[in-house]
Each structure stands twice: as C-alpha cells, then as structure tokens.
C-alpha positions as CSV (number, residue, x, y, z in Angstrom):
1,X,112.7,94.8,109.0
2,X,110.4,92.4,107.1
3,X,108.2,90.2,109.3
4,X,107.2,86.9,108.0
5,X,104.8,84.3,109.4
6,X,104.9,80.5,109.3
7,X,107.8,78.7,107.9
8,X,109.4,81.9,106.5
9,X,109.4,83.4,109.9
10,X,110.9,80.3,111.4
11,X,113.7,80.2,108.8
12,X,114.3,84.0,109.1
13,X,114.5,83.7,112.9
14,X,117.0,80.8,112.7
15,X,119.2,82.6,110.1
16,X,119.3,85.7,112.4
17,X,120.4,83.6,115.4
18,X,124.1,83.0,116.3
19,X,123.6,79.3,115.5
20,X,122.1,80.1,112.1
21,X,124.9,82.6,111.2
22,X,127.5,80.0,112.2
23,X,125.8,77.4,110.1
24,X,125.8,79.7,107.1
25,X,129.4,80.7,107.6
26,X,130.4,77.0,107.8
27,X,128.5,76.1,104.6
28,X,129.9,79.1,102.7
29,X,133.4,78.2,103.8
30,X,133.0,74.5,102.7
31,X,133.9,73.2,99.2
32,X,130.1,72.6,98.6
33,X,129.4,76.2,99.6
34,X,132.1,77.6,97.4
35,X,130.7,75.5,94.5
36,X,127.2,76.9,95.2
37,X,128.5,80.4,95.3
38,X,130.4,80.0,92.0
39,X,127.4,78.4,90.3
40,X,125.1,81.3,91.5
41,X,127.6,84.0,90.5
42,X,127.8,82.4,87.0
43,X,124.1,83.4,86.4
44,X,122.8,86.9,85.5
45,X,120.9,87.0,88.8
46,X,124.0,86.1,90.7
47,X,126.0,88.8,88.9
48,X,123.3,91.4,89.7
49,X,123.2,90.3,93.4
50,X,127.0,90.4,93.6
51,X,127.0,93.9,92.2
52,X,124.4,95.1,94.6
53,X,126.2,93.6,97.6
54,X,129.5,95.2,96.5
55,X,128.0,98.6,96.3
56,X,126.5,98.2,99.8
57,X,129.8,96.8,101.2
58,X,131.7,99.9,100.0
59,X,130.0,101.9,102.7
60,X,131.8,99.8,105.3
61,X,135.2,99.9,103.8
62,X,137.9,102.4,104.9
63,X,138.9,103.6,101.5
64,X,139.8,107.2,100.4
65,X,136.6,109.0,99.2
66,X,137.7,109.4,95.6
67,X,138.7,105.8,95.3
68,X,135.4,104.7,96.9
69,X,133.4,106.9,94.5
70,X,135.4,105.6,91.5
71,X,134.6,102.0,92.5
72,X,131.0,102.8,93.2
73,X,130.6,104.5,89.8
74,X,132.1,101.5,88.0
75,X,129.8,99.1,89.9
76,X,126.8,101.2,89.1
77,X,127.7,101.3,85.4
78,X,128.1,97.5,85.4
79,X,124.8,97.1,87.4
80,X,122.9,99.2,84.8
81,X,124.0,96.6,82.2
82,X,122.7,93.5,84.1
83,X,120.0,94.0,86.7
84,X,119.2,91.6,89.6
85,X,115.6,90.6,89.3
86,X,115.3,90.7,93.1
87,X,116.4,94.3,93.2
88,X,113.7,96.9,93.7
89,X,113.1,98.8,90.5
90,X,114.4,96.0,88.3
91,X,112.3,95.3,85.2
92,X,113.1,91.6,84.4
C-alpha cells in the first residue's frame, strides 16, 4: 500500500472509505460519469488503463482456464501495441 501525506493522503483515505466508494459508484453510474469514462477511454492512456484493468479483472472471473488464457494473451498483445504511461515499465 502506498502511503501519502497531506492532501493526497486525505483524498486516498476518503476514497478508501465506504462513503468515498459510494460517491465514486454514484458518479460513475451517472450520465456525467459515463461521459467522463467514454472520454478517457477514447485516449491512448485510457485504452492502456482499460487493458491493464481487464487483465487484472480476469483473475477474479470464473472462466475455464483455456478461455481465460486466450483472453489474457489477446489483451497482452493489444497492450504491447499501446502502453499506459502510468503502467510500471512503460516508456512513454
């Protein structure tokens, strides 16, 4: 876990709280939140982040092993074509 101080720590603490999670859920479910998601996913950075999150989410899905590995391989191939600048090891 990354520890932050000052305003970053305050924000991180709020986001980790039940109230913060509910606020995020409400925003992302709203028309404005959906618009923000779509705008972010239209960027190269958004595509990279979506790819990274999908790879991580696969670990929590109940899919047959071969199907999971096929999806993971496709996502990793796509991810190698467009890197997320926030991803460790990215060279943008």
